N, C-alpha and C positions, 0 to 999 in steps of 0.2 A: 504493499499500499504506499501510495505517497504522503509523505510528511508535511505538514502544515507548519508554518512557523509557531502557532498558538499551541499546537499539540505537542512538539519538542522542548518549547518553555517550559510546558505545564509539566512533562515528564521529569525534567530537570529540576526539579522545583523551583521554577524561577516563573517572575509576573512579567508580562507585558506592560511595558512602560511608556510606548510611544511608538510611532510610524513615521516617516515621512519621505516623499518623494526623493530620488537619488539625486543629489548636489543640493538638498538643503539641509541647513544645519541641525542638529541633533540638540536636543534642550539639556541632556543631562550633563553634568558637569560632574559628575562623580563614575567612578569606575565600575564594568559592567562587559557585558557581551551585545554583539548585534549578528542581526541576520538579512543578507540580502535576498532579497524574493523578486520571482517574475507577478508575483501576484499582489494590488494592495492591501488584500485582504488578509489578515493571519489566519484566519480561518480555513482557508482555502486550501484544499488540498487534491484537487482535481487534476486530470493529466495538464502537461506543461503545453501552452498554445503554440509552441515551437518543437516540433518533431525532430529536427535538424538542428544545428546550432547555429545561430545569426551571427555568424563572423562576420567581421566588418574586413574588407579586403585591405583596404586602405591603411587600417591602423595596423593590420600584421607587417603590413610593407611600410610602415613609418618605423615599426620597431627592430625591423631587420636593418633599414638604413640608419636607425641611429645608434645601433648599437651591434659595434664590427664585432665582436667577441661571440655573439649569438649563433651556437650551432643547433644541428638535428642530425642525430645519428653521426656527428663528429665531422659533418658538412655542413658550409653555409645552404639555407633553405631558400626556397624562391615562397611566394606569399603563400603561392596554392599549396606548397607540401607542408608547410607552417600552419596553416588554416585547416587541413585534412587531419595532421597530426591532434591539433586541437579538438577538433569534431570530434574525433575519436573517443574523447573523455566525457562528451553530451549525455547528460542523463534524461532522455526523453520525457519522464514520466515523473518528474521532481520539477518543485519550482524552485526551493532553496539551493540558490548559488555560492553563495559562500556565508561562511559564520565566521566571526572575527571576533577579540578582545581587546579592550583599551585597560591596561592597567591603572594610567592613572583620571582620565577625565573621556568619557566617550565623546564629548563635543570635541573635544581636541582630536582626539584620534580617530573619528569619522572623517573630520574635514581633512586632515592630513593625506588621509586614505585617498578622497575626492581629488584631491590637488598634485598629487604625487603623477607625474608623467611614465606613462609606459616604458619602461627601459632604466628609471631611474631607481636607485636604490635607497633613497630618503625622499622625505620623510618616513614613508610607509609605502614599502616594496611589495609585503603581503599581499595576498589575492588578485595580482598582476591581472591575471588572465581574465578576469571581468571586464578589463579596459579593450579586449579584443572583440568585444559585441559591439554589435551596431544597434543596440535597443537600450542603450544605458537610463536614455531619460525615460523609460518604462516601468523601471525596477524600483522598487521600495525598499528603504531600511528600517527595519524594525530594531528594539533593543529593550533590553533588561539590565536594569543596575544590579548590582550584586559586589559583596568585598572580596568576591573571591573569584575574580574573572577569568583565571587561569583554570580553574577545576571545572567551572560553569563551561567554559568552551570545550573542555575536554570531554565533558558529558555530553554536550550536544552533539560533537563529532560521532561518540560512540553509540548514540542514540539513531543520527542520522544514516550512518552505515549501516548499523543492524535492520534499519527497515527498508532497504533498497531491493526491490524487488528482483525474482531469479531473472525474468526476461529482461532486465536491463542489463544487470550484472553478464547476461550472455554477450551482449554487444557491444559492453565496455573493451577499451585497450588493454586495461588492467583491472580484472574483475574481482583482484583482491584487496585494492584499495579503492573503494568506491566511494569516496569524498566529494562533498558539492563540488560543482565543477570547477570553482577558482581555489578551493583548499588544495594544496599539494603536498601536504604533509599532516600525517598524523598517526601514532604519535611522533613526538618528535624525535628525528632522524630515521623517519620510516614515510619515504616518499613514493610518488605514483612514478612507474616506470614510464615516463614519458618522452626520453631521448632528448628532449631539450637540454643544453648547458651554456654556462655563458650569458645567462639573460639580462645580464645588471651591468650598466656600464661601471667600469671600476673606480674613475672617478668621483669625486664626493660629490651630491647633488646639493644644490642649494635648498635651504629650508622653506 
């Protein structure tokens, strides 16, 4: 069964504190976790409206051009080959695309996520695959305040991966690590077998 944001938060013992369209500031200044969803409704758990990954060729081409160290299977990719690889990790029956945490302030952390260019290390490189999508303006960011964001994030990721359907697992490139599309690691040190290396510029990025 697809997981709704509300269901995941509830099973993790968290309360939904709010939700805003992508790019809109989050009001919580405390610690917490956030979930990026295809749906503006936290209770929505029906099939994704996108059976195939809505990858932006322009965003992928810009990423390759901007980061000269980016490799796919140890070779420089074309926009088409990189888009195909990203698409092989799309979960077509899930609306949750990314689960993140803010160890200090949700307002600050999510704001950093919004403004970090794809390919930059700072201020927030996590979940960068989300920025290869052509539908950012259709996404919603939900959040829950908690004093234990690290554990809350781990719980949410565990619940999500445990709920991925057999049918979806059967089409994923890496069925053993069926994280949300833009989550690349869980638990720490365990990553998707995506074959992408050097995806971030080595130079320090401006805040």
